[in-house]
N, C-alpha and C positions, 0 to 999 in steps of 0.2 A: 707442678707450683712455679709460680712465676718468682723471678727476684728483681727487685728494684734498686737499681745501685745508688739511686739518689737516697733510698732509705739508709743505704750503709755509711754514706759520705755525712748525712745529717741524720743523725739518730734524735729520737724524742728528746728535748731539751728539758733539763730539771730545772723546775720552778726556783728550786734554791739559788741556782745563779742569776736569776732576775731580782731576788732578794738581796743578793750581795752588789748587783749591778747598781741597783736604786741606791744601798747607801754610799756607795763609793761616789755616785752622781751627786747625791744631796750634800754630801760631806766635803767634795771636792778632792777627795785624798784617800788612798788606799789604807794607810796606817790609820786614819781615825775611822774610818769603815770598819776596822779589825775590832778597834776598840767599842765602838757601838754593837756590833754582834758580838762581841767576846769570843773571836776566832783569832787564829795566828795570824800572820803576814803571809805565811806561805799560803795559807788559805785561800785568801783573798787572792793571790797569783793564780794560784790553781785555777780559782773561777775565771777568772778574767781572761788566762789563755783557752780554758773550756769554750769561753764564748767567742774567742778569736778563731778558734778551729771550728766551731759550728757556723757562724756567718761570713767567715773568710774577710773580715775586718778587723782593724787594729782595738777598735770598741774605747779605748782610752789614750791619749796622747799625753804625754808628761810634760809639762811646763814649768817655767821658774815659780809660780804660785800654785804649783800642784798638780792636779791631772783634769784633763780637760776631755769631756765625751765627744766622739764623733757623732756625725748626723746620724747615722744608723743606730747608734748607742741611744742618742736621744729621743729618736723616733719610737724604738721599743721601749724606752723607759715612759715617753707619755700616753703611749699606748695599753701599755700592761699594767702601770703602778695603779690605777683607778680600781683595775679587774683585783689585784694583790691585795688592795686596802680592803675593798668588799668580801673577799673571802675571808681574810683575816677577822673582819667583823662579825661574819657568821658564825666561824670557829669559837668565836667568843662568845657569842650568846647560846651556843651549843655545849660550850664549856662548865656545863651546872655544878661540877664539884671542884672547880677552881684549881685542878690539879696538873692543867696540862701546860705543854712549855708556852703556850700562845697568852696565858693569864701572866706569866711572869716576865713578859716582855717588857720593856720600857720605852715610852714612844718617847722621844725629843722633839720638841717645838722651838724653831729658831725663828727670833723675832730680832729686827733689825728698827731702831728709834732712839729718839734722844734721851738723853740721861734723865729728863724730868718723867717723860712717860715709861720709861724703864722702873723707875722708883714707884712711879704711882700703879702702874698694872701689876708689877710683882707685888704689890702689896693687897691688891684684890685677890690675886690668883691664891698668893699665900693663906689666904682666910675663906677660900674656897673648898669646901670639903671633897668635891669629887675629884679635885688634881693633889690632893695629898699623897696618892698612890699611883703607879703606872707612868707618870709622867716626868719628864726634865724638860725646864724651860731655861734658853739660853739666850740671854739679849746681847747684840752686837750694838757696836756703834757705828757710824759711817763711813764709808770709804771717800777716796778723794772725787769722786765724780759720780753723776746720777745714771751714767750710762753701766758703769760697774753695780749699781743697786739694781740694775734693773736685768743685768746678765745673770746676777747671784741668785734672783728670783726665777728668771727662765730655768737656769739649771739646776733649780731646787735645794742650793747651797742655804736659801733663805726661804723661809714658809711663809713669814710675812713682814711686810715693810710700813710702819706707821710715820706719817709724816707729810712734807707738802708734796704735792704733784709730781711724780717722777717722769712725765711726759706718755704719751699714747705708744701702747704696743699690743699688738694683738694675742699675746702669750699671757699678759699680765691683764686680771680684772680688778677694777680700785671702785672700792665702796666708799662712799663720803661719810666723813664723821658730822655731829652738829656743829655748827659754826661757833669757831672760838673766839671768846672774848680775854683781853687781859687785863691783868689788876697787877697794883703795886704790891710790894710785900715789904714788912719791915718788922722789927722785934718789939715786941711788947712795951718794953719801958724805954721805947726811943725818945731822946731830949725834946724833940721837936715836931715830929710827925705823929699826926693822929688822925681819926677817921673825919676829919673836916679840913684837913689841908688838901692845897689847890697844885696845879702846876706851878705856880710861882716858886713856891715854898720845895716842891719836889727838886724843881730843875736846880737849887742850890746845893743838894744833898748830892754825898759821894754816891758811887753805883758800882754794884758788881753788874757786869755785863756778861753778853755772849757773842761770841764768834763764831763763824762758820768754818769748817777745814776747807780751803781752796774754795769757798764760794759756794758749795753744793747748794741748790736751791736758792741762792742768795738773792736772787734778783725779785722773787716772791715772799721772802721771808720777813714778818714783821717783827719779829723780836731782833733781828740783825740791824733792820734798818733803824730802828728806835735807838737801839744802841750806839749805832756809829752815826747818826745825825750830828751834825758839825755845832748845833746849838745846845744840845744835850752834853753836860760836864760829864763823863764817862772816866771813873777811877780804875778801874779792874775790869780785864776782859779776859775770859775763858773760852775752849770749846765745849765745855761743861755746863750745863745749867745747874745742876745739881752742886757744883762746887758754890756757883753765886748764893743760890738758897742758902746753904750751911754756914759760908761766910757773912751773907748779910744776918743771920741769926745770933750772930756774936760781936755784932758791930754797929757803927751807927749809920752804915750805908744802906739803900734799898736796891731791890731789883725787880724785875716784872716777870710775870709766871701767867700761862692759861688759868681763866678764872676756875675750871673746875679741879685743878689739882691744890689749889690755894686751902683750902679746909682741912686737906691732910697735913700739910706743912705747918698751918697754923696751929695744928692739936698738938702735933710731936714736936715742935721746936719752939713753942712758947711765941708765937709771931702773929700779927694782924695783915689783914689785907684791906687795901683801898680803890675803891671805884670810882675815879675822876676822870676829869676831862682830857686827861693825857692822850688819850688812844681816841677820842671823838666817837665813842661809841662803836668803833669799827669791828667787825667779827672777820675770822680767817677762817679758809676751809683747810681742812685737813683730810688725808685718805688712809685706808688701809687697803695696801697693794696685797694680794697673793696671786699665784698662778690659776689660768682658768680652770685647769683639772682638779682645782681643789676649792672652787667654789662651794661644793654641796659638802666640804669636810664638816663634821658636826664641831669639833674641837677649834677651829680657827673660826668658824661662824659663832660660835659661844664666846670668844674673845673679842670679834667685831660687835656682838650683843653689850659685852662689856663697856666698851668704849662708846657704842653709840649711845651707851645710857646714860653718858657725863650730861 
């Protein structure tokens, strides 16, 4: 009988270790990974140590903002996660009795977008029966720069980024949304604005506006451009568009929003929208950004379909 020293040094890898590694990479934190998986912190540390021993690699490195995977860990994740996803999907289809552990797992979907799209998309998801059980949707605001947005997509700390173009990256797939048109929004009983008001009247009104955080995507952001135009009298600026809408619904100010979200706000907050020549019928390009390994993910593609149906 032959004896292979390499087999003794590198025994067969436990697939559970890869699941734990995936959670650590996707959350960027051993603590958050433990919470997601319902494990203790010591279990996460044990798993990472087993992976370090198996591959003779640090696997993750602690930083001031969490843990960062090594190149080997990211290659391992990118090559094994699609297989694990496929395996879990297969097990779920075979779980006819609905009693296995896989049927009790909750999948967390992390989406980065602005507050307006957060509000609109979460409203659609809350009214979709298939997402009432088995899913948690977490919405995040933008960090201080586009590169950080891309890095969090690469490491799968974020599953989807919805907004303006982040730049080209071979790890990221961007799917264009229908061109967005902007409209003015104001409360129903506004004393001066109605559906026949034009630019001259709107220019005299108070405005709740939007500003980006440290200029993320500001060069091509029409909302920012309009609210910072010197000829436009803007009264209040916030980095949350939803704040602008809520304040507008209870004041004589106006704001602007993408046309497709206007009906929801008009219905919920007794408001009206106005299509006028302020925007010269311009339309603006938005994208859903996802990791290339997730381009066939059914849930992410369903979200994209919801967005493209606007």
